[in-house]
C-alpha positions in Angstrom: -171.3 -73.5 5.0 -170.0 -73.4 8.6 -166.5 -72.5 7.4 -167.8 -69.7 5.3 -169.5 -68.2 8.3 -166.4 -68.7 10.5 -163.9 -67.1 8.1 -165.1 -63.5 8.6 -165.0 -63.9 12.4 -161.4 -65.2 12.2 -160.3 -62.3 10.0 -161.8 -59.8 12.5 -160.0 -61.5 15.4 -156.7 -61.5 13.4 -157.0 -57.8 12.6 -157.9 -57.0 16.2 -154.8 -58.8 17.5 -152.6 -57.1 14.9 -153.9 -53.7 15.9 -153.5 -54.5 19.6 -149.9 -55.5 19.1 -149.2 -52.4 17.0 -150.7 -50.1 19.6 -148.7 -51.9 22.3 -145.5 -51.4 20.3 -146.3 -47.7 19.9 -146.9 -47.3 23.6 -143.7 -49.1 24.3 -141.7 -46.9 22.0 -143.3 -43.8 23.5 -142.3 -44.9 27.0 -138.7 -46.0 26.3 -137.3 -44.7 23.0 -134.4 -46.6 21.6 -131.0 -45.1 22.5 -128.8 -44.5 19.5 -125.6 -46.5 19.3 -122.6 -44.9 21.0 -120.4 -42.7 18.6 -116.8 -43.5 19.4 -115.5 -41.0 16.9 -115.8 -38.3 19.6 -114.0 -39.0 22.9 -113.6 -36.5 25.7 -110.3 -36.6 27.6 -110.8 -36.9 31.4 -107.2 -36.1 32.3 -103.6 -36.3 31.1 -100.3 -37.2 32.6 -96.7 -36.8 31.4 -95.4 -36.4 27.8 -92.2 -35.2 26.2 -90.6 -31.8 26.7 -91.1 -29.7 23.6 -90.0 -26.2 24.7 -88.7 -24.3 27.7 -88.5 -20.6 28.7 -87.5 -18.9 31.9 -86.8 -15.8 34.0 -84.3 -15.4 36.8 -86.5 -17.3 39.3 -89.0 -19.3 37.2 -88.8 -21.9 34.5 -91.8 -22.7 32.2 -91.7 -26.1 30.6 -94.0 -27.3 27.8 -94.3 -31.0 28.8 -96.9 -33.0 27.0 -100.1 -30.9 26.7 -99.4 -28.6 29.7 -97.3 -25.7 30.8 -95.5 -26.5 34.0 -94.1 -23.7 36.3 -90.9 -24.4 38.3 -89.3 -22.3 41.1 -85.6 -22.1 40.2 -84.5 -19.7 42.9 -82.4 -22.7 44.1 -81.1 -23.9 40.8 -79.9 -27.2 42.2 -83.5 -28.1 43.4 -86.1 -26.9 40.9 -89.6 -27.1 42.5 -92.8 -27.7 40.6 -95.3 -25.1 41.6 -98.2 -26.0 39.3 -99.3 -26.8 35.7 -101.9 -25.5 33.3 -104.9 -27.5 32.1 -104.2 -29.6 29.0 -104.3 -27.9 25.6 -104.3 -29.3 22.1 -101.2 -29.3 19.9 -97.4 -29.6 20.4 -96.1 -26.4 21.9 -92.8 -25.9 20.0 -91.6 -22.5 21.3 -92.3 -20.3 24.3 -91.8 -16.5 24.7 -92.2 -14.6 27.9 -93.4 -11.0 27.8 -94.4 -9.5 31.1 -97.2 -11.5 32.7 -97.9 -13.4 29.5 -96.4 -16.5 28.1 -96.9 -17.1 24.3 -96.7 -20.6 23.1 -96.5 -21.5 19.4 -98.4 -24.7 18.9 -98.2 -26.9 15.8 -101.4 -28.3 14.4 -99.6 -30.9 12.3 -101.0 -29.5 9.0 -100.6 -26.2 7.0 -102.8 -23.4 8.4 -103.4 -25.2 11.6 -100.7 -23.6 13.7 -101.9 -21.7 16.7 -100.8 -19.0 19.2 -101.7 -19.9 22.8 -101.5 -17.1 25.4 -101.1 -17.9 29.1 -101.4 -15.7 32.1 -98.4 -16.5 34.3 -99.0 -13.8 36.9 -100.4 -16.5 39.0 -99.7 -20.2 39.4 -100.8 -22.4 37.7 -100.7 -20.7 34.3 -104.1 -20.0 32.9 -104.9 -20.1 29.2 -106.2 -16.6 28.1 -106.7 -17.2 24.4 -106.1 -19.6 21.5 -105.6 -17.9 18.1 -105.7 -19.9 14.8 -102.9 -18.8 12.5 -102.7 -18.8 8.7 -98.9 -18.9 8.7 -95.8 -19.6 10.8 -95.3 -17.5 14.0 -91.7 -16.6 14.6 -91.5 -13.6 16.8 -93.6 -11.9 19.5 -92.5 -8.6 20.9 -94.4 -5.7 22.5 -97.6 -7.8 21.9 -97.0 -7.7 18.1 -96.9 -11.1 16.5 -94.7 -11.4 13.4 -96.5 -14.0 11.2 -94.7 -15.4 8.1 -96.7 -16.6 5.1 -95.9 -18.1 1.7 -92.5 -19.6 2.9 -91.5 -16.2 4.4 -92.1 -14.1 1.3 -94.7 -12.2 3.3 -94.6 -11.1 6.9 -97.8 -9.8 8.6 -97.9 -7.8 11.8 -100.7 -8.8 14.2 -101.6 -6.7 17.3 -102.4 -9.4 20.0 -102.6 -7.0 23.0 -106.3 -7.6 23.1 -107.1 -11.2 22.5 -110.8 -10.4 21.9 -109.8 -8.0 19.1 -106.7 -9.3 17.3 -105.8 -6.8 14.5 -103.7 -7.0 11.4 -101.8 -3.7 11.4 -99.6 -4.1 8.4 -97.2 -6.3 6.4 -94.3 -6.6 4.0 -93.8 -8.8 1.0 -91.1 -9.5 -1.6 -90.2 -12.3 -4.0 -87.6 -14.0 -1.9 -88.5 -16.6 0.8 -87.2 -15.9 4.3 -85.6 -18.7 6.3 -84.5 -16.7 9.3 -85.6 -13.6 11.2 -84.5 -11.6 14.3 -85.9 -8.4 15.8 -84.0 -5.7 17.6 -86.2 -2.8 18.7 -88.0 -1.8 15.6 -85.5 -3.3 13.1 -86.4 -6.6 11.6 -83.5 -8.5 10.0 -84.5 -11.2 7.5 -82.3 -13.9 5.9 -83.6 -14.2 2.3 -82.9 -16.8 -0.4 -83.7 -16.4 -4.1 -86.3 -18.3 -6.0 -84.3 -19.1 -9.1 -80.9 -20.2 -7.9 -79.4 -20.1 -11.4 -79.8 -16.4 -12.1 -76.7 -15.0 -10.5 -74.0 -15.6 -7.9 -76.1 -14.2 -5.0 -77.0 -17.1 -2.7 -78.8 -15.1 -0.1 -79.1 -11.6 1.3 -79.7 -10.1 4.7 -82.4 -7.4 4.7 -82.8 -4.7 7.4 -86.4 -3.7 7.6 -87.6 -0.6 9.5 -90.9 -1.6 11.1 -91.4 1.6 13.2 -94.6 2.1 11.1 -96.2 -1.3 10.7 -98.4 0.0 7.9 -95.4 1.1 5.9 -92.3 -1.0 6.6 -89.3 0.1 4.6 -86.0 -1.5 3.6 -83.1 0.3 5.2 -80.2 -1.8 4.0 -79.3 -5.1 2.2 -76.2 -7.3 2.6 -75.6 -9.9 -0.1 -74.0 -13.4 0.5 -72.5 -15.4 -2.4 -72.5 -19.1 -3.1 -68.9 -19.3 -1.7 -70.3 -18.3 1.7 -72.7 -21.3 1.8 -76.2 -21.4 3.2 -77.6 -20.4 6.6 -76.6 -23.0 9.3 -78.3 -21.6 12.4 -80.6 -18.9 13.8 -79.3 -15.3 13.6 -78.6 -13.3 16.8 -78.4 -9.5 17.1 -78.1 -6.6 19.5 -78.0 -2.8 18.9 -74.5 -2.9 17.5 -73.9 -6.3 15.8 -75.7 -9.0 13.8 -74.4 -12.5 13.8 -75.3 -14.6 10.8 -74.3 -18.3 11.0 -73.5 -19.7 7.5 -72.0 -23.0 6.4 -68.3 -21.9 6.4 -68.3 -19.3 9.2 -70.4 -16.9 11.3 -70.6 -13.5 9.5 -70.5 -10.5 11.9 -72.2 -7.3 10.6 -72.0 -3.8 12.1 -75.6 -2.5 12.2 -75.0 0.8 14.0 -75.6 2.7 10.8 -79.3 2.2 10.0 -78.7 2.5 6.2 -75.7 0.2 5.9 -74.8 -3.3 6.9 -71.0 -3.5 7.1 -69.1 -6.8 7.6 -66.5 -6.5 10.4 -65.3 -10.1 10.4 -66.1 -13.8 10.2 -65.8 -16.2 13.2 -64.2 -19.4 12.0 -64.6 -22.9 13.3 -67.8 -22.6 15.2 -70.0 -25.8 15.2 -73.5 -25.8 13.8 -75.3 -24.4 16.8 -77.4 -21.6 18.3 -75.9 -18.4 19.6 -77.5 -17.6 23.0 -75.9 -14.3 23.7 -72.8 -12.2 23.1 -71.3 -10.0 25.8 -68.5 -7.8 24.4 -66.0 -10.5 23.1 -67.6 -13.4 24.9 -70.0 -15.7 22.9 -72.3 -18.2 24.5 -73.1 -21.1 22.2 -75.6 -23.9 22.5 -74.4 -26.8 20.4 -75.6 -30.4 20.0 -74.8 -32.2 23.3 -72.8 -29.3 24.8 -72.8 -25.7 26.0 -69.7 -23.6 25.0 -68.4 -20.2 25.8 -65.9 -18.6 23.4 -63.5 -15.6 23.4 -64.0 -14.1 20.0 -61.6 -11.1 20.2 -59.8 -12.7 17.3 -62.5 -13.8 14.9 -60.1 -16.0 13.0 -59.1 -18.0 16.0 -61.9 -18.1 18.6 -60.8 -19.6 21.9 -62.9 -21.9 24.0 -63.3 -20.6 27.5 -65.4 -23.4 28.9 -67.4 -26.4 27.6 -69.7 -28.6 29.5 -71.1 -31.8 28.0 -74.9 -32.2 28.0 -75.7 -35.5 26.3 -78.9 -35.5 24.4 -79.7 -31.8 24.8 -80.7 -30.3 21.5 -81.8 -26.7 22.3 -81.2 -24.0 24.8 -82.8 -20.8 26.1 -81.8 -18.0 28.5 -83.4 -17.7 32.0 -81.8 -14.6 33.6 -78.3 -15.6 34.6 -79.2 -19.3 34.1 -79.4 -21.3 30.8 -82.0 -23.9 30.2 -81.5 -26.9 27.9 -84.0 -29.5 26.8 -84.8 -32.5 24.6 -87.9 -34.6 24.5 -86.6 -36.9 27.4 -86.2 -34.0 29.8 -84.7 -30.6 30.6 -81.7 -29.3 32.5 -80.6 -26.1 34.2 -77.1 -24.6 34.0 -75.8 -21.9 36.3 -73.8 -19.3 34.2 -72.3 -16.8 36.7 -69.6 -16.0 34.3 -68.2 -17.3 31.0 -65.7 -19.6 32.8 -68.2 -20.5 35.5 -70.7 -22.8 33.9 -72.1 -25.6 36.1 -74.9 -28.1 35.5 -77.2 -27.5 38.5 -80.1 -29.9 37.8 -81.4 -32.3 35.3 -85.1 -33.4 35.3 -86.4 -36.3 33.3 -89.7 -36.1 31.5 -92.5 -38.4 32.6 -93.8 -40.9 30.0 -91.9 -39.3 27.1 -91.9 -42.4 24.8 -94.8 -44.8 25.8 -94.5 -48.2 24.1 -97.1 -50.5 25.5 -99.6 -50.6 28.4 -101.8 -53.0 30.4 -104.8 -51.9 32.5 -106.1 -53.9 35.5 -108.0 -53.0 38.7 -107.5 -49.2 38.4 -103.8 -49.3 37.6 -102.0 -48.7 34.3 -98.8 -50.7 33.7 -96.7 -48.9 31.1 -93.4 -49.5 29.3 -91.6 -46.5 27.9 -88.2 -46.1 26.3 -86.1 -46.4 29.5 -88.6 -47.2 32.3 -91.4 -49.4 33.5 -94.2 -47.3 35.2 -97.2 -48.1 37.3 -99.9 -45.3 37.3 -102.8 -45.2 39.7 -105.9 -44.2 37.7 -108.5 -45.1 40.3 -109.3 -41.4 40.4 -109.4 -40.8 36.7 -109.2 -37.0 37.0 -106.1 -37.2 39.1 -103.8 -40.0 37.8 -100.6 -40.5 39.8 -97.3 -42.1 38.9 -96.7 -44.4 41.9 -93.8 -46.5 40.8 -91.0 -46.3 38.2 -88.3 -48.9 37.5 -85.4 -47.8 35.2 -84.6 -50.1 32.3 -80.9 -50.0 31.5 -81.4 -50.9 27.8 -80.4 -48.3 25.3 -83.3 -47.8 22.8 -83.8 -45.3 20.1 -87.4 -44.3 20.7 -88.0 -43.6 17.1 -87.3 -47.2 16.0 -90.8 -48.1 17.1 -89.7 -51.2 19.0 -92.4 -52.5 21.3 -91.7 -53.7 24.9 -94.9 -55.7 25.7 -96.2 -55.7 29.2 -98.7 -58.2 30.7 -100.1 -58.4 34.2 -101.3 -61.7 35.8 -102.3 -61.6 39.5 -99.7 -59.6 41.4 -97.0 -60.0 38.8 -96.1 -57.9 35.8 -94.2 -59.4 32.9 -92.2 -57.0 30.7 -90.4 -58.1 27.5 -87.3 -56.0 26.8 -85.5 -57.0 23.6 -84.6 -60.7 24.2 -85.2 -60.6 28.0 -88.4 -61.2 30.1 -88.6 -59.3 33.5 
């Protein structure tokens, strides 16, 4: 009987305790809501240091270097001693080509996937360069002139003309399309020369053709002239170069030179033999400046059949070149160089600047310092101020390494010693 009377009381006490704990839990949740777990998919960069050199452009007194994620500005008024004046804030994407036009620097940035290329526009009137705009592109940008972007789509079958003078109002002002893909293009004034290859290679003996396109009216571009190339000529072996009088078309067996003074006719005036696969930088009368792999060469081309080398300077590792007034800039991922070119027979290497942290391989972090191995150096970077990291020490490693073989040089720090493994050696 006693237990029967006690049971309801015990139930009431139990319910009361449960309600009390539930209410206390609610109050606790209201006071201190549970924080969601950190989402490490989205990381915000604090700063950036170094990187490979991807492109270079210049004027008589300035060089602009796309190193890593930044545009660096150098004073080259003293070519033997380029001086870093400043660098832009980091941007996203590899800047593969730079074009200077007035106070603007256009950078073509690769997104890594189709339809992810971008046009970055920097103001270079002041130092450091300031990013003015970032335009997502549906195709491949190849030329910018007079603030018109020549954008190639569908493997070059179509070219669109975009007015980028106002970055807040980019306009498509016209285009041209035909059935043949374009693998090369060069612009002189309002004449666009295209190197076109056929879709069906078995239909005839025409291997390619050079098309001269009048783009004076972007809304109605018209073909002025066509020059055919046969299978015996071989395929295009380098970028075309042109001025008001001549068009140079590098093909496998020779460089075809076309007279373009008549707007309605492309007339072959000769073929330059024996030139290596390379990039024509400029042609002055009968002097040709050529950027080849690992060297810079000037030729006398008065006799097309037997061009004579005027001067050649070796530039190991340099893979591309650009003009900077009377200077010539060369670069590769590991760094860039400046050549003084006072005359065709007066080429002189004035300066060579290595890139910082072009091929990082391994790193170790301890007490605010990053210990880093790269392809040809061991670096110590002070990151105690994360927004302004500083390279404070570099030790050159004399081991030749192809950075694309993905070999790892491990680094480990214990106390005040750093241990670096390089191939079969421990430093």
